[in-house]
Phi, psi and omega in degrees: 000323180295327180283332183289321182295312178297325178295321179292321178294319178296316179296321178292322180292325178283333183287327182295310178295326180293325180287324181281340181270000181293139180293150179283149181266154179095191182283143177291148181275160179090173181276159180287149179294148184253110179257353176079008183267331185285121177255138179238152180275124175257125180242122179241134176240133180183200182243146180286129184256350176222154181271113175298134186283315183199184182295345181275356180297140180250001179199165173210166182257135181230127171274114187276124179253325180219152178215169168270186183304317186282345182261008184304325182293338180278349185256006187300321180241100184292344179275345182258116179290154179257138177273123180249125177270152178235154179244176180294334182263011177291133179267136177241134180229129176220128183055041179061023179232145175297144181214190179235171183295329182286351176275352177281140181239163181305138179068019172291144175277116185242150168241122182248129178240135178206163180245139177222162177290134178301324181292321178296322180288321182293322183269002186282145173280129181302335178280344183221071182285153178294153181290130180263123174262120185288132171269328181211138176235120181247123177271115182261010177292142181301161183290349181283349182252000000 
């Protein structure tokens, strides 16, 4: 009996730390850590608000009417156009054919796709969203215009 009591106390002392160190079940609380590596596709749909002058233009204005989840911050004020920057490798498509920026005309229906860091979008102030560089611009205006 004398040997049983110390063994029970020892087993009880070891059981308490093991029970408190058990991992919690379910989803972890709080936001995910931001390492800046995850890129997400931002899709903006709207109308072109300025006429690009030539192939050397590096940006255009877009009135955003619809977005995907990641582009919601760009749609907060529908009366205020968003400035979209373009790069030399930006793809332009009009009537299912490759085209250039100078072929876009005022009030064309555009779909703009670009990638941004998920962390930049999550931490962004809706009044001051990060600059979106277009990877692809699709003109969805009918062939009659």
